[in-house]
Each structure stands twice: as structure tokens, then as C-alpha cells.
RODREN-928866 format. One record per atom (N, C-alpha, C): residue in three letters; x negated, y negated, z. Coordinates in steps of 0.001 Angstrom, whole numbers, plus 500000, padded with zeros to 6 digits. Each point is the difference from the previous one (the first is absolute). Layout:
alaXYZ ...
This chain:
unk432488505000073873 unk499907499253498737 unk499193500778498969 unk500336499728498789 unk499309500681498902 unk498708499296499668 unk498974500755499570 unk498752499350499624 unk500096499281498660 unk501107500198499280 unk500127499349498695 unk500903498781500116 unk499423498820499800 unk500778498789499817 unk500975499693501118 unk500752498899499835 unk500910499549501036 unk501257500851500074 unk500478500198501230 unk501267500667500185 unk501090498940500031 unk501065500212499280 unk501058499020499893 unk501180500364500900 unk500444499024500797 unk501230500195500752 unk501165499856499028 unk501155500573500301 unk501100499988499043 unk500548498619499692 unk499933499080500944 unk500516498658499769 unk499395499069501030 unk500290498721499873 unk499524499026500972 unk501063498931500175 unk500041499423501193 unk500942498921500262 unk499354498634499811 unk498686499967499818 unk499336498727499713 unk498718500199499225 unk498846500066500684 unk498716500107499307 unk499854501390499373 unk499139500133498983 unk499839501298499338 unk499626501114500970 unk500577501175499777 unk499656501184500780 unk498821500702499336 unk499537501097500601 unk498897500767499444 unk498681499655500657 unk499186501020500205 unk498699499834500639 unk498948500812499244 unk498758499659500207 unk498916500764499397 unk499926501377500647 unk499816501020499180 unk499790501342500541 unk498661500094500700 unk499765501115500683 unk498783500156500804 unk498725499749499200 unk499932500582498812 unk498787499861499198 unk499764498569499570 unk501037499350499500 unk499854498612499569 unk499705499081501179 unk500638500253501123 unk499759499156501171 unk498557500122500473 unk499453501210500005 unk498605500190500390 unk499060499259499058 unk500323500038498704 unk499162499296499020 unk500063498495500203 unk501188499497500317 unk500156498559500232 unk499271499568501263 unk500077500807501045 unk499284499681501238 unk498490499978499750 unk499524500988499243 unk498564500069499706 unk499553498790499188 unk500798499635498978 unk499654498837499162 unk499960498731500836 unk500913499909500936 unk500058498815500854 unk498808499943500944 unk499741501091500699 unk498964500000501032 unk498592500005499425 unk499840500464498753 unk498683500015499382 unk499627498664499372 unk500958499088499923 unk499733498704499376 unk499583498985501056 unk498836499382499859 unk499528499046501016 unk500904498782500144 unk500687499618498909 unk500889498831500069 unk501106500229501028 unk500549501217499995 unk501060500318500949 unk499507499860501432 unk498789500464500264 unk499452499908501355 unk499756498549500397 unk499515499198499058 unk499765498578500297 unk501310499317500370 unk501055500297499234 unk501303499388500263 unk500505500401501387 unk499951501283500313 unk500499500471501289 unk499191499439501161 unk498679499917499830 unk499144499501501070 unk500147498491500203 unk500382499284498947 unk500040498533500067 unk501290499467500620 unk501029500841500087 unk501304499539500466 unk500131500247501496 unk500292498924500757 unk500178500131501439 unk501384500532500346 unk500990499695499165 unk501350500512500221 unk500063501462499568 unk501197500584500038 unk500165501370499540 unk499916500025498481 unk499238500942499455 unk499839500096498551 unk500185501451499556 unk500744500159498900 unk500259501317499421 unk499714499955498510 unk499578501113499449 unk499923500140498548 unk501026501058499606 unk500886499635499087 unk501108500853499593 unk499844500432498549 unk500584501148499666 unk500048500398498592 unk501281499470499363 unk500255500357498773 unk501153499459499288 unk501326500459500599 unk499986501072500790 unk501216500498500639 unk500148499466501418 unk499227498970500320 unk500059499333501302 unk499491500879501135 unk499202501003499681 unk499422500879501011 unk498645499475500466 unk499710500206501267 unk498760499498500585 unk498831500914499637 unk498927499379499488 unk498774500728499694 unk498919499729501042 unk499959498775500490 unk498971499618500976 unk500512498836500831 unk499403499823501173 unk500365498905500895 unk498754499513500714 unk500068498780500541 unk498820499457500670 unk499995500338501489 unk498892499667500644 unk499807500368501401 unk501022499338500912 unk500436498779499665 unk500960499293500846 unk501304500776500119 unk500431500605498908 unk501240500770500035 unk499804501313500757 unk498855500646499778 unk499699501221500752 unk500074499736501505 unk499404498902500427 unk499956499673501422 unk501390499676500529 unk500783499245499228 unk501341499610500445 unk500901501209500192 unk499832501027499164 unk500833501190500071 unk499343501131500790 unk498849499701500586 unk499274500992500811 unk499763501290499224 unk499545499873498767 unk499706501150499152 unk498542499933499557 unk499390501150499868 unk498605500055499566 unk499829500732498676 unk500913500892499691 unk499879500810498789 unk500776499347498859 unk499321499499498958 unk500712499332498896 unk500932500929499247 unk499797501287500099 unk500851500939499275 unk501437499986500501 unk500202499553501243 unk501360499960500523 unk500820498897499344 unk499321499014499350 unk500692498913499309 unk500277500348498543 unk499107500726499393 unk499991500165498553 unk501275500680499497 unk500595499392498986 unk501224500526499417 unk501260499394500570 unk499896499370501184 unk501168499326500572 unk500220498670499314 unk501181499456500161 unk500272498634499564 unk499975499092501223 unk499843498681499800 unk499828499099501153 unk501090500117501054 unk501267500049499591 unk501083500089500970 unk499979501285500798 unk499519501061499380 unk499886501290500696 unk498874499951501030 unk498923499337499643 unk498874499857500920 unk500382499149501211 unk500767498927499756 unk500347499056501064 unk501277500381500736 unk500587501155499676 unk501201500525500683 unk501215499110499813 unk500172499452498801 unk501185499198499688 unk501256500862500172 unk501051499417500592 unk501214500770500264 unk500723500403498712 unk499673499340498888 unk500668500318498728 unk499174500933499116 unk498811500382500465 unk499079500766499152 unk500551501355499597 unk500885500571500797 unk500533501330499692 unk501408499961499415 unk500518498810499756 unk501377499888499517 unk500137500282498508 unk498978499635499230 unk500081500160498553 unk499726501424499560 unk500264500316498746 unk499778501359499498 unk498532500379499895 unk499114499005499972 unk498572500307499894 unk499186499115500932 unk500538499764501200 unk499245499286501013 unk499929498499499802 unk498954499414500530 unk499801498552500011 unk500187499392498615 unk500832498973499949 unk500222499265498757 unk501215500437499216 unk500559501164500302 unk501058500547499141 unk501395499932500608 unk500171499338501147 unk501336499849500569 unk500579498639499625 unk501299499827500216 unk500639498717499724 unk499421498901500885 unk499689500352501243 unk499430499007500908 unk498660499470499500 unk499270500814499231 unk498680499598499503 unk500078498845499002 unk501176499755499439 unk500150498899499046 unk499856498651500675 unk500053499961501355 unk499795498758500739 unk498635499953500683 unk499151500992499750 unk498697500055500650 unk498980499155499237 unk499399499047500689 unk499029499126499347 unk498772500734499518 unk499611501088500683 unk498819500759499588 unk500260500740498694 unk501139500688499911 unk500340500728498774 unk500167499031498832 unk500662498885500245 unk500202499011498935 unk498667499448499501 unk499055499773500912 unk498690499485499600 unk499239501036499173 unk500099501274500383 unk499329501064499245 unk500541500080498579 unk501313500030499868 unk500614500112498672 unk499688498787499142 unk500009498811500610 unk499699498777499241 unk498549499990499530 unk499068500422500867 unk498588500036499610 unk499777500998498867 unk500711501120500039 unk499873500993498928 unk500530499464498675 unk501135499318500056 unk500610499524498754 unk499307498769499436 unk499474499145500893 unk499377498749499548 unk498504500124499788 unk499371501018500614 unk498563500174499862 unk499184498932500677 unk500549499391501053 unk499280498954500726 unk500407500024501472 unk499228499316500867 unk500312500041501432 unk501377499430500304 unk500664500605500959 unk501332499559500431 unk500028499997501515 unk500588498960500577 unk500123499911501447 unk501458500121500422 unk500213500464501212 unk501340500132500542 unk499949500099501505 unk501171500196500593 unk500107500137501441 unk500844501226500300 unk499504500855500847 unk500659501269500309 unk500476499999501448 unk501332500101500182 unk500593500149501319 unk500324501476500178 unk499488500591501067 unk500014501449500101 unk500541500457501353 unk500989500907499967 unk500419500705501214 unk499317501359500008 unk499394500347501129 unk499285501278500078 unk500545500847501151 unk499845501292499860 unk500378500948501048 unk498874501019500095 unk499198499859501034 unk498818500852500122 unk499899500525501427 unk499969501320500140 unk499899500597501324 unk501173499668500894 unk501176499838499411 unk501193499673500770 unk500126498544500370 unk499061499153499553 unk500037498581500335 unk500304499167498763 unk501007499137500125 unk500389499119498894 unk499221498692500092 unk499688499416498835 unk499289498724499990 unk500351499237498730 unk499780498708500032 unk500196499132498843 unk498673499310499710 unk499536500096498757 unk498711499434499632 unk500142499130498754 unk499082499058499888 unk499981499120498829 unk498590499955499419 unk499922500096498675 unk498705499960499312 unk500047499018498834 unk498899499278499818 unk499764499270498763 unk499324500981499051 unk500533500145498802 unk499533501029499061 unk499393499348498764 unk498880500562499539 unk499413499607498721 unk499576501262499273 unk500492500153498784 unk499700501180499193 unk499276499557498736 unk498828500612499733 unk499164499610498869 unk499656501222499152 unk500239499957498689 unk499620501126499134 unk498488500191499995 unk499574501258499944 unk498576500338499969 unk499797501169499037 unk499206499778498974 unk499727501071499047 unk498645500627500311 unk499996501314500206 unk498776500763500217 unk499985501132498980 unk499018499912499072 unk499923500974498897 unk501332499990499264 unk500611501171499829 unk501276500046499277 unk501200499838500920 unk499768499748501290 unk501085499944500976 unk500460498558500246 unk501315499845500128 unk500594498716500369 unk500430500084501456 unk499190499396500878 unk500294500029501421 unk500545498646500457 unk500389499956501272 unk500472498759500614 unk499326499831501353 unk499524498797500277 unk499474499678501323 unk501112499277500760 unk500386500558501119 unk501073499421500805 unk499436499536501335 unk500135498719500283 unk499521499425501249 unk501195499597500843 unk500032500482501237 unk501086499696500931 unk499424499201501167 unk500442498773500135 unk499566499180501133 unk501130499952501013 unk499739500508501193 unk501027500069501031 unk500302498592500524 unk501209499520499723 unk500411498669500468 unk501115500126501048 unk500086501161500642 unk501055500232500988 unk499935498999501147 unk498808499731500512 unk499871499057501120 unk500442498607499590 unk499623499582498797 unk500394498681499505 unk501514499917499836 unk500591501033499406 unk501450500017499806 unk500731500034501335 unk499482500772500931 unk500614500088501318 unk500034498623500657 unk498886499292499914 unk499923498677500610 unk500953499015499310 unk500024500032498665 unk500875499103499257 unk501462500244500330 unk500384501266500007 unk501406500329500242 unk500420499622501409 unk499180500353500981 unk500352499684501377 unk500086498495500223 unk499067499258499430 unk500025498550500153 unk501229499397499339 unk500290500439498773 unk501131499443499275 unk501321500343500674 unk500168501250500402 unk501248500411500630 unk500180499317501341 unk498931499955500792 unk500107499377501319 unk500332498516499870 unk499314499308499111 unk500266498571499829 unk501408499752499473 unk500470500868499103 unk501344499875499463 unk501037500144501119 unk499853501033500824 unk500942500232501091 unk499909498902501052 unk498784499563500279 unk499797498944500988 unk500677498709499553 unk499829499629498735 unk500590498767499496 unk501521500055500021 unk500573501148499600 unk501453500131500023 unk500554499818501409 unk499351500637500969 unk500475499897501381 unk499836498585500538 unk498887499362499698 unk499771498641500491 unk500981499000499395 unk500323500188498718 unk500982499118499371 unk501366500150500654 unk500367501252500307 unk501265500222500685 unk500019499376501385 unk498907500153500723 unk499911499406501331 unk500079498474499935 unk499321499423499030 unk500012498550499857 unk501401499496499666 unk500677500720499090 unk501334499574499596 unk500992500002501155 unk500012501076500777 unk500936500084501113 unk499615499055501137 unk498726499733500164 unk499567499046501025 unk500481498591499646 unk499903499632498702 unk500475498680499565 unk501506499879500156 unk500729501089499689 unk501455499967500195 unk500351499820501470 unk499242500689500845 unk500243499888501434 unk499721498587500493 unk498999499363499392 unk499587498673500456 unk500903498890499482 unk500434500096498726 unk500680498862499369 unk501487500206499720 unk500525501185500162 unk501409500225499661 unk500803500294501245 unk501301500114499789 unk500903500282501104 unk500386501474500053 unk499251500843499329 unk500279501434500044 unk499857500532501421 unk500731501073500261 unk499951500635501315 unk498555500387500322 unk499404499452501046 unk498604500326500333 unk499781501485500240 unk501011500687500518 unk499847501429500271 unk499806500789498713 unk500729499601498926 unk499864500687498709 unk498606499769499423 unk499554498727500021 unk498669499681499481 unk498915500711500799 unk500174500028501316 unk499004500651500855 unk499918501493499692 unk501146500634499718 unk499995501421499684 unk499276500267498691 unk500225499135498991 unk499292500147498726 unk498494499825500193 unk499619499030500802 unk498569499775500265 unk499402501214500711 unk500748500553500944 unk499528501178500719 unk499845501190499059 unk500981500189499104 unk499941501114499052 unk498811499849499045 unk499764498758499515 unk498875499768499093 unk498662500202500711 unk499932499572501241 unk498766500195500777 unk499728501483500207 unk501072500745500295 unk499856501443500175 unk499558500664498703 unk500569499572498864 unk499622500548498701 unk498529499710499700 unk499563498776500300 unk498601499638499771 unk499076500839500863 unk500374500224501249 unk499191500822500888 unk499888501422499473 unk501103500532499474 unk499980501348499448 unk499106500085498760 unk500019498963499172 unk499156500004498800 unk498525499984500373 unk499640499185500967 unk498607499961500456 unk499590501366500542 unk500867500596500799 unk499721501325500549 unk499875501039498904 unk500849499885498985 unk499965500951498889 unk498682499944499251 unk499526498808499717 unk498733499858499272 unk498822500468500848 unk500068499766501284 unk498938500481500891 unk499968501535499992 unk501163500620500078 unk500077501458499965 unk499423500552498700 unk500336499357498893 unk499537500481498702 unk498483499904499880 unk499439498891500438 unk498543499845499964 unk499312501062500845 unk500541500239501178 unk499412501013500883 unk500131501393499396 unk501137500280499351 unk500201501315499384 unk499025500221498857 unk499756498985499197 unk499079500131498870 unk498566500204500470 unk499672499417501140 unk498639500152500527 unk499864501246500869 unk501091500717500204 unk499962501173500864 unk499859499653501456 unk500439498798500399 unk499836499525501369 unk501322499923500753 unk501074500511499414 unk501316499871500605 unk500175501006501138 unk500306499498501178 unk500258500854501152 unk501457500448499983 unk500219501306499878 unk501347500536499935 unk500547500168501411 unk501228499552500205 unk500656500120501298 unk501173500966499853 unk499715501284500138 unk501015501031499814 unk500894500096501227 unk501286500107499754 unk500960500188501081 unk501244500679499460 unk500821500485500902 unk501222500689499616 unk501050498973499574 unk500543500169498794 unk500926499034499442 unk501322500662499634 unk501126499579500567 unk501296500466499509 unk500284499361498638 unk500431500793499053 unk500284499480498666 unk501082498922500060 unk500976500197500873 unk501071499005500125 unk499454498636500413 unk498993499985500869 unk499402498722500449 unk499216499355498861 unk499346500816499182 unk499277499462498838 unk500961499247499094 unk501144500591499719 unk500979499374499108 unk500627498758500637 unk500245500037501304 unk500561498835500683 unk499054498807499931 unk498718500247500277 unk499016498915499960 unk499853499454498584 unk500036500884499018 unk499887499569498612 unk501190499124499617 unk501187500421500382 unk501196499214499681 unk499929498623500651 unk499565499945501230 unk499906498725500719 unk499047499044499287 unk498873500514499521 unk499035499155499279 unk500559499542498665 unk500639500920499289 unk500494499673498662 unk501135498990500030 unk500848500051501025 unk501116499056500079 unk499501498557500060 unk498789499802500515 unk499430498649500130 unk499108499627498825 unk499727500965499106 unk499042499757498920 unk500653499175498888 unk499267499027499429 unk500574499166498930 unk500533500799498817 unk499415501143499684 unk500420500761498831 unk501371500630500183 unk500489500072501248 unk501298500631500265 unk501173499083499675 unk499721498755499688 unk501066499031499717 unk500773500413498748 unk501318500098500125 unk500898500335498879 unk499747501388499418 unk499481500904500817 unk499831501394499577 unk500555500924501075 unk500565501103499564 unk500622500940500917 unk498977501008500494 unk499846500082501302 unk499080500947500613 unk500802501101500688 unk499782501236499582 unk500689501143500598 unk498960500941500605 unk500084500196501291 unk499093500921500685 unk500817501169500535 unk499722501175499479 unk500740501197500377 unk499454500531501313 unk500853500220500999 unk499510500521501295 unk499326501357499844 unk498988500224500811 unk499301501279499971 unk500930501111500475 unk500090501118499252 unk500928501077500373 unk499605500751501256 unk498725499972500361 unk499541500686501195 unk499017499103500748 unk499832500280501257 unk499067499211500797 unk498593500576499857 unk499481499941498791 unk498674500543499723 unk498929499098500596 unk498968500610500555 unk498881499259500561 unk498773500180499115 unk499326498901499724 unk498755500023499227 unk498869499527500892 unk498814500525499780 unk498818499541500717 unk499165499175499025 unk500120498681500116 unk499339499136499025 unk499764498623500614 unk499477499083499182 unk499730498639500442 unk501176499113499601 unk500751499447500972 unk501203499233499657 unk499728498768499147 unk498860499338500213 unk499681498809499201 unk499877500347498528 unk499316501106499713 unk499721500352498619 unk501223500582499303 unk500763500823500731 unk501240500524499427 unk500927498843499645 unk500126499059500916 unk500856498831499768 unk499504499188498800 unk498687499826499910 unk499434499195498915 unk500246500642498646 unk499798501303499894 unk500217500682498715 unk501464499906499584 unk500913500303500924 unk501424499963499670 unk500465498574499704 unk499446499032500710 unk500362498606499738 unk499568499581498607 unk498799500385499583 unk499542499681498650 unk500897500638498955 unk500393501248500229 unk500903500667499065 unk501318499245499879 unk500549499619501154 unk501292499324500007 unk499929498614499373 unk498961499252500320 unk499856498652499438 unk499829500069498490 unk499172500931499522 unk499842500153498555 unk501320500348499331 unk500776500902500635 unk501287500401499439 unk500960498817499937 unk500016499178501029 unk500891498841500023 unk499582498951498980 unk498694499776499892 unk499523499018499025 unk500272500455498575 unk500079501321499788 unk500282500534498671 unk501495500080499716 unk500833499718501009 unk501447500078499837 unk500574498626499695 unk501026499936499159 unk500633498704499710 unk500813499522501190 unk500373498734499994 unk500880499476501041 unk501291500824500009 unk500386500451501178 unk501161500873500111 unk499660501472499895 unk498760500310499659 unk499571501390499885 unk499852500652501361 unk499868501313499996 unk499927500727501264 unk498721500811500097 unk499555500196501236 unk498842500837500313 unk500432500978501084 unk499729501260499774 unk500410501051500936 unk498763500641500617 unk499962500067501327 unk498874500581500730 unk500518501154500844 unk499312501124499913 unk500429501139500804 unk498815500877500368 unk500244500876500965 unk498987500955500451 unk500618501386499964 unk499390500897499247 unk500508501357499848 unk499082500981500717 unk500591500800500865 unk499228501008500737 unk499687501167499074 unk498729500398499962 unk499565501163499233 unk499365501012500948 unk499645501147499474 unk499494501086500847 unk498784499584500817 unk499097499242499391 unk498745499669500677 unk499866498529500369 unk501046499221499804 unk499878498600500336 unk501186499179499548 unk499742498754499703 unk501058499065499627 unk499586499235498746 unk500949499849499088 unk499755499268498762 unk500821498708500020 unk499324498879500135 unk500644498691499916 unk500102499604498524 unk501115499428499613 unk500143499572498611 unk500693498651499926 unk499607499230499001 unk500564498673499746 unk500418499958498533 unk501285499756499767 unk500539500040498634 unk500552498646499585 unk499839499694498722 unk500736498906499382 unk500394500431498588 unk500827499228499333 unk500575500431498732 unk499104499778498790 unk498909499272500175 unk499130499697498865 unk499167501193499558 unk499457499896498802 unk499131501048499457 unk498639499399499665 unk498940500670500413 unk498642499528499730 unk499579500454498607 unk499594499090499115 unk499555500397498659 unk498801500938500064 unk499858500852498997 unk498930500996499991 unk498624499366500061 unk499800498872499314 unk498673499389499986 unk499636499396501353 unk500995499730500832 unk499755499502501357 unk499828501163500971 unk500802501060499811 unk500011501123500942 unk498629500634500182 unk499232500108498915 unk498698500666500090 unk498964499174500758 unk500299498726500232 unk499036499122500683 unk500536499430501310 unk501104500533500474 unk500741499367501082 unk499214499896501303 unk499076500930500268 unk499269499977501266 unk498606499366499890 unk499656499487498851 unk498688499382499836 unk499924498701500794 unk498854499760500615 unk499846498835500863 unk500169498684499230 unk499476499918498799 unk499983498731499274 unk501146499851499013 unk500914500963499979 unk501086499930499027 unk501292499559500669 unk500729499108499329 unk501292499573500504 unk500862499522498849 unk501318500172500138 unk500936499456499015 unk500392498585500378 unk499572499530501178 unk500359498664500448 unk499098498961499346 unk500533498828499829 unk499229498926499382 unk498928499517500965 unk498898499577499445 unk498955499423500822 unk498842500936500210 unk498806499499499818 unk498810500806500188 unk499886500447501448 unk499628501252500176 unk499733500471501340 unk501144500698500684 unk501194500061499390 unk501104500716500611 unk499815501500499778 unk500503500817500886 unk499933501425499737 unk499531500858501150 unk500131499523501248 unk499525500784501125 unk501086500852500649 unk501268499708499726 unk501074500701500681 unk499988501492499791 unk500055500430498747 unk500017501431499718 unk498648500641500315 unk498923499271499754 unk498665500513500324 unk499875500295501488 unk500483499089500844 unk499890500197501446 unk500874501157500456 unk501147500221499328 unk500829501169500342 unk499192501283499864 unk499326500134498879 unk499241501216499713 unk498815500138500955 unk499273498910500180 unk498816500019500862 unk500361500368501432 unk501000499310500556 unk500362500234501394 unk500770501304500175 unk500956500260499090 unk500845501173500153 unk499272501310499821 unk499018500039499106 unk499288501255499730 unk498653500068500712 unk499125499058499717 unk498639500098500544 unk499943499799501508 unk500898499167500535 unk499951499708501433 unk500983500860500792 unk501253500081499542 unk501022500740500742 unk500039501479499649 unk499342500393498909 unk499967501400499626 unk501293500515499406 unk500811499102499461 unk501250500402499363 unk499890500037498494 unk501131499826499347 unk500047499966498539 unk500895498842499578 unk499506499188499072 unk500751498854499490 unk500136500138498489 unk501187499800499495 unk500224500102498561 unk501306499356499605 unk500406500223498758 unk501251499419499525 unk500478500765498780 unk501278499860499699 unk500540500437498718 unk500985498941499519 unk500104499867498694 unk500806498929499447 unk500588500418498664 unk501312499905499872 unk500701500294498751 unk501105498973499792 unk500387499751498751 unk501100499047499755 unk501307500449500654 unk500199501320500081 unk501256500517500542 unk500069499891501528 unk498911500299500689 unk500020500062501459 unk499293498840500683 unk499388499103499239 unk499287498889500600 unk498630500417500500 unk499482499240500956 unk498645500226500510 unk500044500382501476 unk499251501030500339 unk499901500448501394 unk498536500129500387 unk499563499178500933 unk498686500161500611 unk500176500829501266 unk499018500840500299 unk500123500833501185 unk498676500101500743 unk500119500303501294 unk498846500347500824 unk500377501215500842 unk499258501079499825 unk500214501193500818 unk498975500023501125 unk500481500200501229 unk499124500118501155 unk500297501317500711 unk498976500750500377 unk500224501279500688 unk500536499789501411 unk500793500959500459 unk500547499935501351 unk498970500498501007 unk500320499891501279 unk499074500428501056 unk499668501476499917 unk500993500806499529 unk499823501427500007 unk499186500519498827 unk499835499193498907 unk499341500495498787 unk498490500033500161 
């Protein structure tokens, strides 16, 4: 960087580009750290606190943030933007880092910063963040408050981040579990009443009750697995798995699932008898979530195609449907607290795919979506030989 003034990026997809050059940044850091007010603010905040310059670059941070990131040298923070410091997955997408990508237009932290700058008063928001740090993916939630702070001739911003991930995790799990539990119980009650008071074939009613009971058991197991995975307490049961058996078990489950009603399910047979060394419960759970989401996103009469493609180092499972995910949804698709479904607390399906498929199984989970080709979610798992 040049010691003279801010360097300008050629363009931006959202927030203004450009950063303070080395000389200006050093002067801003000195002005910040030499002012007792700045120290009082940083020392008084129990949550994470940052002081930013007009280009959204970090000048100083409080001890709570240093400890959370296991850093001791404040110079390693200086000049970065918040998303770069927190390893946001979108921080490198824009032409000038954090804040300048299209995905940043949905970031509560960036929106709060820009609003505080334009309004000259404190602004609050909520930041849902996907991070990738040291090869580990995570989803975090922060309550954000940004307050303008004038020191000498400088216009700074105080940014306070309160980690509400535990609260959001609890809310989402409770809401999703109760929602699924109520749906299953209503179905069980309905078929039990039909069995008791109508002349319907008892065998048909009994089969529906059995299927609903099995679905409820799977949902309880799924939520237990997710809680254990988030706490790092999940015991992995690795075993040799034929890909063909994975697809057979998935098809058997999906044929009984309520979302399969009036939708075409196509499962392409595996071209080779590839063996994977993985946990069958988790592989099944990830693929089931992909398939259920695809079916729920498909209209009545729509089709979902599931296949497994052998690659040099493993197998790539994919689930396709004809719909296209809008851009404003695509950038947030794996966030724990985000969902396109109605009702507070929905949104664990795609999040659990990423958590289990990558952090636990050591694979790769992603998607691509276009109006021409529809949407394809995939999970790549390495083979025994890789």
C-alpha cells in the first residue's frame, strides 16, 4: 500500500471500496490508541468490540476478541475488515474484500456500518455468518451495534458484536423439533382415529401409522445427531459402504416420506460397485436432507433426480430438481438461522448437510443453481483408496 491516502479498488459490488494507505492507517491507529475515550470504550464492553476507520478497517479491538481468536499481537488485526478477521466465506469474493461482494448486501454487520455512517447515530442489526477457518466450516450469529465516534479530526466507528450463536442454536433446534414433532403426532392421531371409527382397511391404516412412527423416530435421531455434532460429542461409526446400498436405503426411506407424494423420484443406479469408508447414519442423513429439500422445492408432478458419480478419488452424490435458487437466498443457504420456509426457527436442513458432510465426514458439500439447469446439491466423499 502507498503511504499517501486511500487506495481505490476499480469497482465494488456493494459497499465502497478503497482502504487507508500505510501512512494514514498508522496515523489513525495512533489517534485511536492515544485517546483515553477509546480505551474506556474497549475496556467497558464485555462482548467483542472493534474500532473502525471510515473504510471499515480495524484500528483496535478489546481483550475479549483477542482471547476468542487466540491472538496477542494487535497488529495482526489492524487494517483488516471485520469479515476478514472472522474468516467470513464471502470476505474474498468482492473486488476489495469484506463488504464489496454481492453477498455483502445481505450482511447485517455491513448494513449497520453503512447506516451508522450515513445517519451519524447508533444502528443495530443482526449478522448471520458462515466462516471457513483452518479447514473447518461454521455458522455464527451476532447481535451488532455500530456507533459513530469522533476523535480529533477522525470519524471512527465503534462496532460491538455480541455472540448469540448459542441462543440461536437453541431457538432453532427447539422450533424445528417441535414443528416436526407436532406434524408427526397429528398424522398419527388422524390415522388412529380412522382406524378406530371408520371401515377403512386396518392394514392400510396400520402401515401409515408405522410409517409415521418411523419418520418420527428418524427426526428424533436426526436432532440428537445434530446436537452431538455441534458439541463435538458425536461418535463416528466408520464402516465399508457400497454406494449401491447407500442409494437403495435412501430410495426406501424416500418412498415412505410425506414429501414424495405426487412427485417423481428418479434414482440413477451407481455405475460401479464403489466402496466408501464412512458412517452410514450420517451419509444417509445428509442425502436425505438434500432429497427432502429438493422435493419440497418441487411443484406437484415435479421430479427429483439422485445419482452417484465415480471420480478419481471418491464419489460425488448429487440431488437435482428443476427450480432455481435466487441469488439473495444462495449466499445464505447454509446459515443455521436462515430459511426460505415460513415460520420462525426453520432452516436446519442445509446447515446440517454442511456440518455433517464436511466437519464430521470430511467431505465437501455444495450446490450450483441456474435457471437453465435447475439446482444441484452435492456431497463428495473420498473413497477408501484416497
